[in-house]
C-alpha positions in Angstrom: -0.2 -0.1 -0.1 3.0 2.3 -0.5 2.3 5.7 -2.3 3.5 6.2 -6.0 5.7 9.0 -6.8 4.2 9.6 -10.2 7.1 10.6 -12.6 6.2 13.9 -14.4 7.4 14.4 -18.1 10.8 16.3 -18.5 8.9 19.1 -20.0 5.5 20.0 -20.8 6.6 20.2 -24.7 7.4 16.3 -24.6 3.7 15.9 -24.5 3.1 18.7 -26.9 2.2 21.0 -24.4 3.4 24.9 -23.7 5.4 25.5 -20.7 4.4 29.0 -20.4 0.6 28.0 -20.6 1.3 25.1 -17.9 2.6 27.7 -15.7 -0.2 29.8 -15.8 -2.3 27.0 -14.8 -0.1 26.5 -11.8 0.0 30.0 -10.7 -3.8 30.1 -11.0 -4.0 27.0 -8.6 -1.6 28.5 -6.2 -3.3 31.9 -6.3 -6.1 31.1 -3.9 -3.7 29.5 -1.4 -1.3 32.4 -1.4 -4.2 34.5 -0.8 -5.6 32.6 2.0 -8.8 31.8 0.2 -8.0 28.0 0.4 -5.9 26.1 2.8 -4.2 23.8 -0.3 -4.7 22.7 -3.7 -3.4 19.9 -5.6 -3.4 19.8 -9.4 -2.3 17.3 -12.0 -2.1 17.8 -15.8 -2.0 14.6 -18.2 -1.4 13.9 -21.8 -0.7 10.9 -23.9 -1.1 8.7 -20.6 1.5 10.7 -18.8 1.6 13.5 -16.4 2.8 17.0 -17.6 2.2 18.8 -14.3 1.7 17.3 -10.8 1.7 20.1 -7.9 0.6 20.4 -4.3 0.1 23.8 -2.4 -0.5 24.9 1.2 -1.1 23.1 4.4 -3.7 20.3 5.5 -5.2 19.2 8.7 -4.8 15.9 10.1 -7.1 16.0 13.5 -5.3 18.5 15.7 -2.4 18.7 13.5 -1.4 21.1 10.7 1.3 20.1 8.3 2.5 21.1 4.8 0.6 19.6 2.0 2.6 17.1 -0.1 2.2 15.3 -3.5 1.3 12.2 -1.3 -1.5 13.9 0.6 -4.7 12.2 -0.4 -8.0 13.9 -0.7 -11.5 13.2 -0.8 -12.9 13.7 -4.4 -16.7 13.1 -3.5 -18.8 12.8 -6.6 -15.8 12.4 -8.9 -16.4 8.9 -7.4 -19.2 8.6 -10.0 -16.9 8.3 -12.9 -15.5 5.1 -11.2 -18.8 3.7 -10.5 -19.9 4.1 -14.0 -16.9 2.8 -15.7 -17.6 -0.7 -13.6 -20.9 -0.4 -15.0 -19.8 0.2 -18.6 -17.4 -2.9 -18.1 -20.4 -5.2 -17.5 -22.3 -3.7 -20.3 -19.2 -4.6 -22.7 -19.5 -8.2 -21.3 -23.0 -8.7 -22.0 -24.0 -8.9 -18.3 -25.7 -5.8 -18.0 -28.2 -3.7 -19.9 -29.2 -0.4 -19.4 -32.8 -1.3 -20.2 -32.9 -3.8 -17.2 -35.0 -3.2 -14.4 -33.8 -2.9 -10.6 -35.9 -5.8 -9.9 -34.6 -8.2 -12.7 -31.4 -7.7 -11.0 -32.4 -7.1 -7.3 -35.3 -9.4 -6.7 -35.7 -8.2 -3.0 -36.9 -4.9 -4.4 -39.3 -6.2 -6.8 -42.4 -4.6 -4.6 -40.6 -1.5 -3.9 -40.9 1.8 -5.6 -37.1 1.6 -6.7 -37.7 -1.9 -8.4 -39.3 -0.4 -11.7 -36.1 1.7 -12.5 -34.1 1.2 -15.0 -30.1 1.1 -15.0 -29.8 4.0 -17.3 -32.4 6.1 -15.1 -30.1 5.4 -12.2 -26.9 6.4 -14.1 -28.4 9.6 -15.6 -30.4 11.2 -12.5 -33.7 10.6 -13.7 -34.4 7.7 -11.2 -37.0 9.9 -9.1 -35.4 9.6 -5.4 -32.6 12.4 -5.6 -32.6 12.7 -1.8 -33.4 9.4 -0.4 -31.7 9.1 3.0 -29.0 6.6 3.7 -26.6 6.2 6.4 -22.9 5.9 4.6 -21.7 3.2 7.5 -24.6 0.9 6.5 -23.5 0.2 3.2 -21.3 -2.7 4.1 -24.1 -4.3 5.7 -26.4 -5.8 3.0 -29.5 -6.6 5.2 -29.4 -2.9 6.3 -28.8 -1.5 2.8 -31.6 -3.5 1.2 -33.8 -2.4 4.2 -33.1 1.2 3.2 -33.6 0.8 -0.5 -37.0 -0.8 0.1 -38.2 2.1 2.4 -37.6 4.7 -0.2 -40.4 6.5 -2.0 -40.1 8.5 -5.4 -40.5 11.9 -5.5 -41.5 12.1 -9.5 -42.4 9.4 -12.1 -38.8 8.0 -13.1 -37.6 9.4 -16.5 -39.6 12.3 -16.5 -37.5 15.0 -15.3 -33.5 15.1 -14.2 -32.6 16.2 -10.6 -29.0 15.3 -9.4 -29.1 12.3 -7.2 -25.9 13.4 -4.9 -25.5 9.8 -3.7 -28.7 7.6 -3.9 -28.9 6.1 -7.3 -25.2 4.9 -7.0 -26.0 3.0 -4.1 -28.2 1.0 -6.1 -25.7 1.0 -8.9 -23.1 -0.9 -6.5 -25.5 -3.4 -5.6 -26.2 -4.4 -8.8 -22.1 -4.2 -9.7 -22.0 -6.6 -6.6 -24.7 -9.0 -7.9 -23.3 -9.5 -11.1 -19.9 -10.2 -10.2 -20.0 -11.4 -6.7 -17.4 -9.3 -5.5 -17.7 -6.4 -2.8 -17.7 -2.8 -4.6 -14.6 -1.5 -2.8 -12.6 -4.7 -4.0 -14.1 -4.1 -7.6 -12.6 -0.5 -7.6 -9.2 -1.8 -6.6 -9.3 -5.0 -9.0 -11.0 -3.4 -12.1 -9.4 0.0 -12.1 -6.8 0.9 -9.5 -4.4 -2.2 -10.1 -5.0 -2.6 -13.9 -4.0 1.2 -14.3 -1.3 1.1 -11.6 -3.0 3.8 -9.4 -2.2 2.3 -5.7 -3.6 5.4 -4.1 -7.1 5.2 -5.8 -9.5 4.3 -2.9 -13.3 3.8 -2.5 -13.3 2.2 0.8 -9.9 3.5 2.8 -7.8 1.3 4.8 -7.4 2.6 8.4 -3.7 2.9 8.0 -4.0 5.6 5.4 -6.0 7.9 7.3 -3.0 9.8 8.4 -2.3 10.8 4.9 -6.0 12.2 4.0 -6.3 16.1 4.3 -9.4 16.9 6.6 -12.4 18.7 5.4 -12.2 22.4 6.2 -15.1 24.8 5.2 -13.7 28.3 4.5 -15.0 31.8 3.3 -18.9 32.9 3.8 -21.7 32.2 1.4 -22.7 34.8 -1.0 -25.5 37.1 -0.6 -28.8 37.1 -2.0 -27.9 40.4 -3.8 -24.8 38.6 -5.1 -26.8 35.8 -6.6 -29.4 38.3 -8.0 -26.5 40.3 -9.8 -25.8 37.6 -12.1 -29.8 36.4 -12.5 -29.6 33.6 -10.2 -31.7 32.5 -7.1 -30.2 31.1 -3.9 -29.9 27.3 -4.7 -31.9 25.1 -2.5 -30.4 22.9 0.2 -29.6 19.5 -0.7 -28.3 16.7 1.0 -24.7 18.0 0.4 -24.4 19.9 3.8 -21.4 21.3 5.6 -22.3 18.4 8.1 -22.5 15.8 6.0 -19.2 16.6 4.0 -17.6 16.9 7.3 -18.4 13.2 8.0 -15.7 12.2 5.6 -12.9 13.1 8.3 -14.2 10.2 10.1 -12.5 6.8 9.5 -15.5 4.6 9.3 -17.1 7.0 6.7 -13.9 6.8 4.5 -13.9 3.2 4.9 -17.5 2.6 4.0 -16.6 2.8 0.1 -19.6 5.3 -0.8 -20.0 4.8 -4.3 -21.4 7.9 -5.2 -18.9 9.9 -3.4 -16.6 8.1 -1.3 -13.4 8.1 -3.6 -10.0 9.0 -1.7 -7.4 9.7 -4.0 -4.7 12.1 -5.6 -5.4 14.8 -8.3 -2.8 12.9 -10.4 -4.9 9.7 -9.9 -7.6 11.1 -11.7 -5.8 12.8 -14.4 -4.3 9.3 -15.4 -7.6 7.5 -14.9 -9.5 9.7 -17.3 -6.6 9.4 -19.8 -6.8 5.7 -19.6 -10.2 4.3 -20.1 -9.0 2.8 -23.2 -7.1 0.4 -20.9 -10.3 -0.5 -19.2 -13.0 -0.5 -21.8 -13.3 -0.9 -25.6 -13.5 2.4 -27.9 -17.1 1.5 -28.7 -18.0 1.2 -24.9 -16.4 4.4 -24.2 -18.4 6.2 -27.2 -21.6 4.4 -25.7 -20.9 5.9 -22.0 -20.3 9.3 -23.3 -23.5 9.6 -25.5 -25.6 12.3 -24.1 -28.9 10.5 -22.9 -30.7 13.2 -21.0 -32.0 14.9 -24.4 -33.7 18.4 -23.7 -34.2 17.7 -19.9 -32.8 20.4 -17.9 -31.0 21.0 -14.6 -32.5 23.2 -12.5 -29.8 23.7 -10.0 -27.7 25.1 -13.0 -30.1 27.6 -14.0 -32.3 25.6 -16.3 -29.2 24.4 -18.7 -29.6 21.4 -20.4 -28.4 18.4 -18.2 -26.2 16.9 -20.7 -25.6 13.5 -19.1 -23.9 10.5 -20.3 -24.1 7.1 -18.7 -22.9 8.6 -15.2 -20.6 11.3 -16.7 -21.0 14.8 -17.2 -20.7 15.8 -21.0 -19.7 19.1 -22.0 -21.6 19.2 -25.2 -22.3 23.0 -25.9 -21.6 26.7 -24.7 -23.2 26.1 -21.8 -20.4 23.7 -20.4 -19.2 25.9 -17.8 -22.5 25.1 -15.9 -21.1 21.4 -15.9 -17.7 21.7 -14.6 -15.8 22.4 -17.8 -13.9 25.4 -19.1 -14.6 27.7 -21.8 -12.0 26.2 -23.8 -13.0 22.7 -23.3 -14.4 21.2 -26.4 -17.9 19.7 -26.7 -16.7 16.2 -26.2 -15.1 16.8 -23.1 -16.4 14.3 -20.5 -15.5 13.8 -16.6 -17.2 14.3 -13.4 -16.7 17.2 -10.6 -17.0 16.9 -6.9 -18.4 19.0 -4.0 -16.0 21.6 -2.8 -14.8 22.1 -6.2 -13.1 19.4 -7.1 -12.3 18.9 -10.9 -11.7 15.5 -13.1 -12.2 15.8 -17.1 -10.5 14.5 -20.1 -11.0 16.3 -23.3 -10.7 13.7 -26.6 -10.1 17.0 -28.8 -6.6 17.7 -27.3 -6.0 14.5 -25.3 -5.6 16.6 -22.2 -7.2 15.5 -18.9 -7.2 17.4 -15.5 -7.3 16.6 -12.1 -7.7 19.3 -9.1 -8.8 18.7 -5.3 -8.7 20.8 -2.3 -9.7 20.2 1.2 -10.8 23.6 1.7 -14.5 23.9 0.8 -15.2 27.3 0.1 -18.7 28.5 1.1 -18.9 31.0 -1.5 -20.4 29.0 -4.3 -20.0 32.0 -6.9 -16.3 32.1 -6.2 -15.9 28.5 -6.3 -17.8 28.3 -9.5 -15.5 30.8 -11.1 -12.3 29.2 -9.8 -13.2 26.0 -11.4 -14.0 27.3 -14.5 -10.9 29.3 -14.8 -8.8 26.5 -14.0 -10.4 24.2 -16.5 -10.0 26.9 -19.1 -6.5 27.4 -18.6 -5.6 23.6 -18.3 -7.7 23.0 -21.7 -5.9 25.5 -23.5 -2.4 24.2 -22.6 -1.5 22.6 -26.0 1.3 24.0 -28.0 -0.2 26.5 -30.8 
């Protein structure tokens, strides 16, 4: 379980990238730390299956201790986890063991009489399942009896397939149950066996071993929330409260929650792991499977939390798609083909097939100012996406 000291290319130019543009990216990432806006940040830029840059800035907390952040510091990247869970599902689709048209009841017979039973695999993965805020205690995930009892108790907010509403964690719990049924392997072990180990990513965990807690940066909440006037100035209303609260995020400072292996938001890793993972999906799935997974399946459905912009969801991933891509976690200079998944608190993970560039960014400093957080993500992604040599 030793950490990998990832090798960075001798120069960005060796990977067809511009050193001066990469330097601007690194300066922008470091700026928030220098100015005291964030306690830390870690960023990795990839291309051609390699890293062009990987740096960590600032300091982190480990319980009562505060220490310098290092390149081997681990972070919780929250919903970036959905990219991992989705790729595991893609693999089973490729093998003919799973079909997106299958209903939950076909795969988990115990749920045949529940509200969840009639939902399809596709609806689970594209956030049209109808139970976006269904309650679940993360530490119960490892107990199948408790897990199934909770699933059976859920009720639908609306008819599945009729609208899009982001499911922060609920639908991916059911997807993970399906993955375990079809493989006979516990979800955390699937992540290791089918993704982390084949790609040589020893620090990619969904279900963290206890001895690695000493390397994980504790979540810190920083800054102040925007005022109603600040939202109104850009034509937005204050977003509604969801299950992604400060207390829910702070629970990831608890070893038992990190160990739970939460399939919608529990990944513990480094920025480099995601930059390399998204560079290397072709080592995990056939090209036609990746194309299938990145096909936009939400049509004209819109995301109310993104101001009514099109949802643009592939089979578990966010797809850039159009000029509104910045609302989906991408930069202005990303191509419409870019795909990935962002995470709570401003975590970034994407790959752009048009340029071959991938980005991983993480911080344990969760900025309460959602507007500033959004501008930061757009700025960092825009700089990263434009790093190619002109």
